[in-house]
C-alpha positions as CSV (number, residue, x, y, z in Angstrom):
1,X,-9.8,-8.3,4.1
2,X,-7.4,-11.2,4.9
3,X,-5.0,-11.7,8.0
4,X,-2.1,-11.3,5.5
5,X,-3.3,-7.9,4.7
6,X,-3.3,-6.9,8.3
7,X,0.3,-8.4,8.9
8,X,1.6,-6.9,5.7
9,X,0.8,-3.4,7.0
10,X,3.2,-3.7,9.6
11,X,5.9,-4.5,7.1
12,X,5.4,-1.1,5.3
13,X,7.8,1.9,6.2
14,X,6.2,4.9,7.7
15,X,5.9,6.9,4.7
16,X,2.1,7.5,4.9
17,X,0.2,8.0,8.2
18,X,-3.2,7.4,6.8
19,X,-4.3,3.7,7.9
20,X,-6.7,3.3,4.9
21,X,-4.2,4.0,2.3
22,X,-1.6,1.8,4.0
23,X,-4.0,-1.1,3.8
24,X,-4.7,-0.7,0.4
25,X,-1.2,-0.8,-0.3
26,X,-0.5,-4.0,1.7
27,X,-3.6,-5.5,0.2
28,X,-2.1,-4.7,-3.3
29,X,1.4,-6.2,-2.4
30,X,-0.3,-9.5,-1.1
31,X,-2.5,-9.8,-4.1
32,X,0.0,-9.1,-6.5
33,X,-2.1,-5.8,-7.9
34,X,-1.2,-2.4,-9.1
35,X,-2.4,0.4,-7.0
36,X,-3.0,3.4,-9.4
37,X,-2.8,6.7,-7.3
38,X,-2.4,10.5,-7.5
39,X,-1.0,10.7,-4.1
40,X,2.7,11.3,-4.2
41,X,3.1,9.8,-0.8
42,X,1.5,6.8,-1.8
43,X,3.6,6.5,-4.8
44,X,6.8,6.5,-2.6
45,X,6.0,3.0,-1.7
46,X,7.1,2.0,-5.1
47,X,5.8,-1.5,-6.4
48,X,2.9,-2.0,-6.2
49,X,1.7,1.7,-6.7
50,X,2.0,3.6,-10.0
51,X,1.7,7.6,-9.9
52,X,-1.0,8.4,-12.5
């Protein structure tokens, strides 16, 4: 984990309360990756998430 990932968590809206999921979303954004999920709450973050 990089410090940029931790900082990016603070920029996320409070749509999901799980800190681990929020960190995964932040990491995907920072690294330019797509996060595949079956969790509809996570998918509400839009890019970089994709509901499968």
